[in-house]
C-alpha positions, 0 to 999 in steps of 0.5 A, a space after each residue: 568592693 574595689 571601685 572600677 576603672 571606668 572607660 568611655 567607649 564609642 567604637 572609635 579608634 581612639 576609644 579602643 586605644 583608651 580601652 587597651 590602655 585601661 586594661 593594662 592600667 587595671 592590671 597594674 592596680 588590680 582593679 576591675 574595668 567597667 565600659 560605658 557607652 552613651 546612647 540616646 536611642 531609648 529616649 527617642 524611641 520611647 517618645 514616639 509610638 511605633 509599629 516596628 517589631 525589629 530592634 532599632 539600629 541604634 540599639 543594636 550598634 550600642 550593644 555591639 560596641 559594648 559587647 565587642 569592647 568587653 571581648 577585646 578587654 578579655 582578650 588583652 588580659 583575661 585576669 582583669 574583670 570586665 563589665 559593660 553598660 549602655 546608658 541612656 544619656 549624653 556622653 558627658 553626663 554618663 561619664 560624670 555620673 559614673 565618676 562618682 563610683 569610679 577609681 578613675 575615668 579613662 577617655 580617648 583623645 578624640 571621639 567619632 566626630 573627627 576633630 583636628 588631629 592632636 586636639 582633645 574632643 569636647 567630651 574628654 575636655 569637659 569630663 577632665 574639667 568637671 569630674 570628681 575623680 581622676 581622669 586619664 586622657 589617653 593620647 600620644 604615640 604608641 611608645 608613650 601609651 605602651 609605657 616604654 620610657 619608664 618615666 612618670 612626670 608629676 607637675 608640682 604647682 601650688 599646694 592647693 592643686 598639686 597635693 592630691 596629684 603628687 600622691 596619685 603620681 607616686 602610686 602610678 610610679 610605684 605600680 609601674 615600677 618606674 622613676 618619678 620626675 617631679 617638675 616645678 617651673 619657676 620664673 624670675 619677674 621681669 623687673 629683676 632682669 633690669 640690672 644684669 649684675 643682680 639677675 643671676 643672683 635673683 634667678 638662683 634665689 628663685 631656683 632654690 625656692 622652687 627646689 625647696 617647694 619641691 622638697 616640701 611637696 614630695 616629703 609625705 609621698 616619699 615617706 609613704 612610697 620609699 621604693 619610688 626613685 624620685 628626681 626633683 627638677 626645678 625648671 625655668 620657664 612658663 609651667 605649661 611649656 616646661 611640662 609639655 616638653 617633658 611629655 615627649 619621653 614620658 609614659 604619663 603626666 599627672 597634674 592637679 586641678 582645683 574644683 571650686 564649689 558652685 563653679 560650673 564652668 570648665 575648671 582647668 588651669 592653663 597647664 592642664 588645658 595645654 597638656 590635654 590638647 597637646 601632650 605627647 603622652 597620656 595625661 592624668 588630671 587629679 581634682 582637689 576640692 577647694 
């Protein structure tokens, strides 16, 4: 049985955008979609006796959010199989648990809490930093969410963080029938700029090394996906700024994240953290175990 694309829904506009995006993504890959909504009403209702015979408003709302989400998904693409569940836990726990049996998790960029524009909510950030499966955070203007640029970007870093992400990015580009921009940022150490006569040679050497690293990182995935048009782009500058700049005309950016066993904090590097908060297109964070 194929693992589903799991979408967190809470009734917010952001989660509805994420649901629409997830249905389109599922159709591209031939996957089912599973909606999950976190609700703690069962826990609280069970903790105290009540003589009420009517159903709690929280229960009715939770079931309505899931039912209306399923209907919305079916209207968007009747060919995609859709299911949904109301689960009695907090949103982070629900999504992280669901991620153990998911192709990927999909969340919106903001929940119902109404946090600052463009900044990712705490649920999405925590899930992206701790999930065992890939996490899509759906954000950015409509033209980016709708895939109008025909361009997937892969941030290529060290082999420890980028191998799984590169493979994932190739599958995305192939499913979308679009080009893949493989980007690796490079910088010359400050001390190499002390002698202007040597600075150009040093910069050229660093750029060539970045280009060679790109070739090494892409070779296996290119062999497995020969139909994907690949553009190698070694770019000078800090990686978080270089990759953020690429998102303005991209449909998706894919980056890796290293998961270290026994570490329980937010396991995200600066690049992923910056993109999750400020990217102009949807972001895929692909974990890899150390």
